C-alpha positions in Angstrom: 0.0 0.0 0.0 3.0 2.4 0.6 4.1 1.8 -3.0 0.6 2.5 -4.4 0.2 5.7 -2.3 3.7 6.8 -3.3 2.9 6.2 -7.0 -0.1 8.5 -6.8 1.7 11.2 -4.9 4.7 11.0 -7.2 2.6 11.3 -10.4 0.8 14.3 -8.9 4.0 16.2 -8.1 5.6 15.3 -11.4 2.7 17.1 -13.1 2.8 19.9 -10.6 6.4 20.5 -11.7 5.4 20.4 -15.4 4.1 23.7 -16.6 1.1 23.4 -18.9 -0.8 25.6 -21.3 -4.0 24.5 -19.6 -3.2 26.1 -16.2 -1.8 29.3 -14.8 2.0 28.9 -15.2 3.0 32.0 -13.3 6.6 32.7 -14.4 7.0 29.4 -16.3 6.6 28.8 -20.0 4.2 26.0 -20.9 6.2 22.8 -21.4 9.0 23.7 -19.0 9.7 21.1 -16.3 11.5 22.3 -13.1 14.0 20.0 -11.5 12.4 21.1 -8.2 10.2 24.0 -7.1 12.9 24.9 -4.5 14.2 28.4 -5.2 16.8 28.7 -2.4 19.0 26.4 -0.4 19.2 25.0 -3.1 17.9 26.8 -6.1 16.7 24.1 -8.5 13.9 26.1 -10.1 15.3 25.6 -13.7 14.5 23.4 -16.6 17.4 21.0 -17.1 17.4 19.4 -20.5 18.4 16.0 -19.2 16.0 15.9 -16.2 13.1 17.1 -18.3 13.7 14.5 -21.0 13.9 11.7 -18.4 10.6 12.9 -16.9 9.0 13.0 -20.3 10.1 9.5 -21.1 8.5 8.3 -17.9 5.2 10.2 -18.6 5.1 8.7 -22.0 5.4 5.2 -20.4 2.2 6.0 -18.4 0.3 6.3 -21.6 0.6 2.6 -22.2 -1.3 1.9 -19.0 -4.7 0.7 -20.1 -6.1 1.5 -16.6 -5.3 5.1 -16.9 -8.3 7.5 -16.9 -9.1 8.9 -20.3 -9.2 12.5 -19.0 -5.7 12.0 -17.5 -4.4 10.6 -20.8 -5.7 13.7 -22.6 -4.0 15.9 -20.0 -0.7 14.0 -20.4 -0.9 14.4 -24.2 -1.4 18.2 -23.7 1.6 18.3 -21.5 3.7 16.4 -24.0 2.6 18.8 -26.8 3.6 21.7 -24.6 7.0 20.0 -24.0 7.4 19.7 -27.8 6.7 23.5 -28.2 9.1 24.3 -25.4 11.8 22.3 -27.1 11.1 24.1 -30.4 11.5 27.4 -28.5 14.8 26.3 -26.9 16.3 25.1 -30.1 15.5 28.5 -31.6 17.4 30.6 -29.0 20.2 32.6 -30.3 23.7 33.5 -29.0 24.0 30.5 -26.7 27.7 30.0 -25.9 27.3 26.2 -25.9 24.4 26.0 -28.3 22.2 22.9 -27.8 24.6 21.7 -25.2 23.5 24.3 -22.7 22.6 22.3 -19.5 19.6 24.3 -18.2 17.3 27.2 -18.8 15.1 29.5 -16.8 11.6 28.3 -16.4 10.3 31.1 -18.6 12.4 29.7 -21.5 15.2 32.3 -21.4 18.8 31.4 -21.4 20.8 30.8 -18.2 23.8 33.1 -18.6 25.7 32.5 -15.3 28.8 30.3 -15.2 27.9 26.6 -15.3 29.5 23.2 -16.2 28.8 23.2 -19.9 28.5 21.7 -22.5 26.4 18.7 -21.4 25.9 16.8 -24.6 23.8 14.0 -23.1 20.9 16.5 -22.9 20.2 16.8 -26.6 20.4 13.0 -27.0 17.9 12.5 -24.2 15.6 15.1 -25.6 15.7 13.5 -29.0 14.9 10.1 -27.4 11.9 11.7 -25.5 10.5 13.2 -28.7 11.1 10.0 -30.6 9.1 8.1 -28.0 6.3 10.6 -28.3 6.5 10.3 -32.1 6.1 6.5 -31.8 2.9 7.1 -29.7 1.6 9.7 -32.3 2.2 7.2 -35.1 0.2 4.5 -33.3 -2.8 7.0 -32.9 -2.6 8.6 -36.4 -4.1 5.8 -38.6 -1.4 6.2 -41.2 -1.2 10.0 -41.2 2.5 10.8 -40.6 2.2 14.6 -40.9 2.6 15.2 -37.1 5.4 12.6 -36.9 7.4 14.4 -39.6 7.0 17.7 -37.6 8.3 16.0 -34.5 11.2 14.3 -36.3 12.4 17.7 -37.5 13.0 18.6 -33.9 14.7 15.3 -33.3 17.0 15.9 -36.3 18.1 19.2 -34.9 19.4 17.5 -31.7 20.8 14.4 -33.4 22.6 16.4 -36.0 24.3 18.3 -33.2 25.2 15.0 -31.4 26.9 13.7 -34.5 29.2 16.7 -34.5 30.1 16.7 -30.7 30.0 13.2 -29.3 33.8 12.7 -29.7 34.7 16.0 -28.0 36.7 15.8 -24.8 35.9 18.3 -22.0 32.1 18.0 -21.9 30.6 17.8 -18.5 29.1 14.7 -16.9 25.5 14.4 -15.6 26.6 15.5 -12.1 28.1 18.6 -13.6 31.4 18.1 -12.0 33.8 16.2 -14.3 35.1 16.9 -17.8 36.1 14.2 -20.2 34.4 11.4 -22.1 31.6 9.8 -20.0 30.0 6.4 -20.2 26.5 7.8 -19.5 26.8 10.5 -22.2 28.1 8.2 -24.9 25.5 5.5 -24.2 22.7 8.1 -24.3 24.1 9.4 -27.6 24.5 6.0 -29.2 20.9 4.9 -28.2 19.4 8.2 -29.5 21.2 7.9 -32.8 20.1 4.3 -33.3 16.5 5.2 -32.5 16.7 8.2 -34.7 18.0 6.1 -37.6 15.1 3.7 -37.2 12.6 6.5 -37.2 14.2 8.0 -40.3 13.6 4.6 -42.0 10.0 4.4 -40.7 9.1 7.9 -42.0 11.0 7.2 -45.3 13.3 10.2 -44.7 16.3 10.6 -47.0 18.5 7.5 -46.5 21.6 9.6 -45.9 20.1 10.8 -42.6 19.8 7.3 -41.2 23.2 6.5 -42.6 24.9 9.4 -40.7 23.2 8.4 -37.5 24.0 4.7 -37.8 27.7 5.4 -38.6 28.1 7.7 -35.6 26.4 5.2 -33.3 28.8 2.5 -34.5 31.7 4.7 -33.8 30.5 5.3 -30.3 29.9 1.6 -29.8 33.6 0.9 -30.5 34.5 3.3 -27.6 32.2 1.8 -24.9 34.3 -1.3 -24.1 37.2 1.0 -23.1 35.2 1.9 -19.9 35.6 -1.6 -18.5 38.4 -1.4 -15.9 40.1 -4.8 -15.7 42.1 -3.9 -12.6 39.1 -2.7 -10.6 36.5 -5.0 -12.0 33.8 -2.4 -12.8 32.7 0.0 -15.5 34.3 3.4 -14.9 32.3 6.6 -15.3 34.8 8.9 -17.2 37.8 8.5 -19.4 40.3 11.1 -20.7 39.6 13.5 -17.9 40.3 17.1 -18.9 39.0 19.0 -15.9 36.6 19.2 -13.0 36.9 17.7 -9.6 40.2 16.0 -8.9 39.2 13.9 -5.9 37.1 11.2 -7.7 39.9 8.7 -7.7 37.9 5.5 -7.8 35.9 6.5 -10.9 33.2 4.3 -9.4 29.9 6.1 -10.0 26.2 5.3 -9.9 25.7 7.1 -13.2 26.9 3.9 -14.8 23.8 2.1 -13.5 21.7 5.0 -14.6 23.2 4.6 -18.1 22.3 0.9 -18.2 18.7 1.6 -17.0 18.1 4.6 -19.2 19.9 3.7 -22.4 21.1 0.1 -22.2 20.0 -2.9 -24.2 18.8 -6.0 -22.3 22.2 -7.5 -23.1 24.0 -4.7 -21.3 21.6 -4.5 -18.4 21.9 -8.2 -17.7 25.7 -8.2 -18.3 28.3 -9.3 -15.7 30.0 -6.0 -16.2 26.9 -4.0 -15.0 26.3 -6.6 -12.2 29.9 -6.2 -11.0 29.6 -2.4 -11.0 26.3 -2.4 -9.1 27.6 -4.9 -6.6 30.7 -2.8 -6.0 28.6 0.4 -5.5 26.3 -1.3 -3.0 29.2 -2.8 -1.1 31.0 0.6 -0.8 27.9 2.6 0.2 26.7 -0.1 2.6 29.9 0.6 4.7 30.1 4.3 4.0 26.7 5.6 5.4 25.7 5.3 9.0 22.0 4.9 8.0 22.9 1.5 6.5 23.5 0.1 9.9 19.7 -0.2 10.2 18.6 -3.3 8.3 14.9 -3.5 9.3 12.1 -1.0 9.1 8.3 -0.9 9.7 6.1 -0.2 6.7 2.3 -0.4 6.9 2.6 -2.0 10.3 5.0 -4.8 9.2 8.7 -5.2 9.8 10.6 -5.7 6.6 14.3 -6.0 5.5 15.9 -2.9 4.0 18.9 -2.9 1.7 21.7 -0.3 1.5 21.0 3.4 0.7 23.0 4.3 -2.4 24.8 7.6 -3.3 26.5 9.0 -6.3 30.2 8.0 -5.8 32.3 7.3 -2.7 34.3 10.6 -2.8 31.2 12.8 -3.1 31.1 15.9 -1.0 27.9 17.6 -2.2 25.3 17.5 0.6 22.4 19.0 -1.3 23.2 22.6 -0.4 26.9 22.7 0.2 30.0 20.6 0.3 30.0 19.1 3.8 30.0 15.4 2.6 27.9 13.3 0.2 24.7 11.5 1.1 22.6 8.7 -0.3 20.1 9.8 -3.0 16.5 8.8 -3.3 16.5 8.4 -7.1 19.6 6.2 -7.0 18.3 3.8 -4.4 15.0 3.6 -6.4 17.2 2.9 -9.5 18.9 -0.1 -7.7 15.4 -1.4 -6.9 14.4 -1.0 -10.6 17.6 -2.8 -11.7 16.6 -5.9 -9.8 13.0 -5.8 -11.0 14.2 -5.5 -14.6 16.5 -8.5 -14.1 13.5 -10.4 -12.8 11.4 -9.5 -15.9 14.3 -10.8 -18.0 14.5 -14.0 -16.1 10.7 -14.7 -16.4 8.9 -17.0 -14.0 11.0 -19.0 -11.6 12.8 -19.0 -8.2 15.5 -16.6 -9.4 13.0 -14.1 -10.7 11.1 -14.3 -7.4 14.3 -13.7 -5.4 15.2 -10.7 -7.5 11.8 -9.1 -6.9 12.4 -9.7 -3.2 15.8 -8.0 -3.4 14.3 -5.1 -5.3 11.7 -4.7 -2.5 14.4 -4.3 0.1 15.7 -1.2 -1.8 12.1 0.0 -2.2 11.7 -0.4 1.5 14.9 1.7 2.1 13.3 4.5 0.0 10.1 4.2 2.0 12.1 4.4 5.3 13.6 7.8 4.4 10.7 9.3 2.5 8.7 11.8 4.5 5.5 10.4 6.1 3.4 12.5 3.7 5.3 10.9 0.7 7.3 14.1 0.0 10.6 13.1 -1.7 13.8 15.1 -1.7 17.1 14.7 -3.5 19.1 13.2 -0.7 18.9 11.7 2.8 21.3 12.6 5.5 23.9 9.8 5.8 23.7 9.8 9.6 20.2 10.8 10.6 18.4 9.5 7.5 16.2 12.6 7.2 15.6 14.3 3.8 18.2 16.8 2.6 18.5 19.0 -0.5 15.9 20.0 -3.0 12.3 19.2 -2.0 9.9 17.6 -4.5 12.7 16.7 -6.8 11.0 15.7 -10.0 13.7 13.1 -10.9 13.2 11.4 -7.5 9.5 11.0 -8.2 10.1 9.7 -11.7 12.7 7.2 -10.5 10.1 5.9 -8.0 7.3 5.5 -10.5 9.7 3.9 -13.0 10.8 1.3 -10.4 7.2 0.7 -9.5 6.2 0.1 -13.1 8.9 -2.5 -13.5 8.0 -4.1 -10.2 4.4 -4.6 -11.6 5.8 -6.1 -14.7 8.1 -8.4 -12.7 5.3 -9.6 -10.5 3.1 -10.2 -13.5 5.8 -12.3 -15.1 5.8 -14.5 -12.0 2.1 -15.5 -12.5 
């Protein structure tokens, strides 16, 4: 029942953070999605390209739920159309120092001009994937009329054409906006977006040269990805060819590798020994690092249940949600470890191993429940000692990570029947 209640609360607050043309947006442009409504300590009231695209991909997944109310489906489609128009607006902005690689924008759709860790080239790739997913939905509903699909694909091409020109550049920022170099998450996002873009180009019978350019770039990226496996350490590292940013991240062990596998990986990658080894190392390190992980049982809905380790970004992290006093576990990352186990269970199908994986996933879900506010409010982080929420309140990505994990849990349980 906690999961069901958290699902409803999370969906509500995702939509609350998603400005729509159908309601009063105040200072926000329709289609803008704030990372958090928090405007001070910390100020996250901006539209990050990456975060917004990940949220849109999750919202599109809701449309496949046959139990979803028709009025809500109509509302979601309006929000997605607003997001498309917001994307069109952002792509048309002039005099941006980093062009489409700008990480974030003001909620009114104007450029963020202060210093920031740019360019972040996973953003355009993710945005292309989000609009491609919506294009697929539009095609299914269009009864053969591809006019709208072609309009959407024009926006996709703007982002993917950019990706083909910049994917090989060193010095771009990672998803935590701290390290410069070549990043596993970014490359996998770009490869997947280019592959999906090529398939859509074929579907829409666009000039074959478009698909060819995307396919060739995706193949070149694919040749780079094996280099991230560190034989000596036995896990996939986050960044190669570092050119700047923080200097204390010596382990190169980072939860963004798990996020890459969940967000952009094929089933083969997600179920690989390399990803399993990386996840196991992350869990082992964080289990010992955070005081809150000394607690291994918690009460949910009146029942005592086991809880797994709370997971953070990387062992050397110092960002505490509003300063640099030491890193903490993150809600969205612990939800992601739960999702990882549920997705493995789906891959395994019915059987004792799949059932075991669901049970393991539930222990991570229980960890999230333990540290989420009693009213279901989610934050970015939990204090590593007290367990109470820290950082940005109503973080949109935290809610989306929960609903994604919950969806995969439902699929895993269904596969056990």
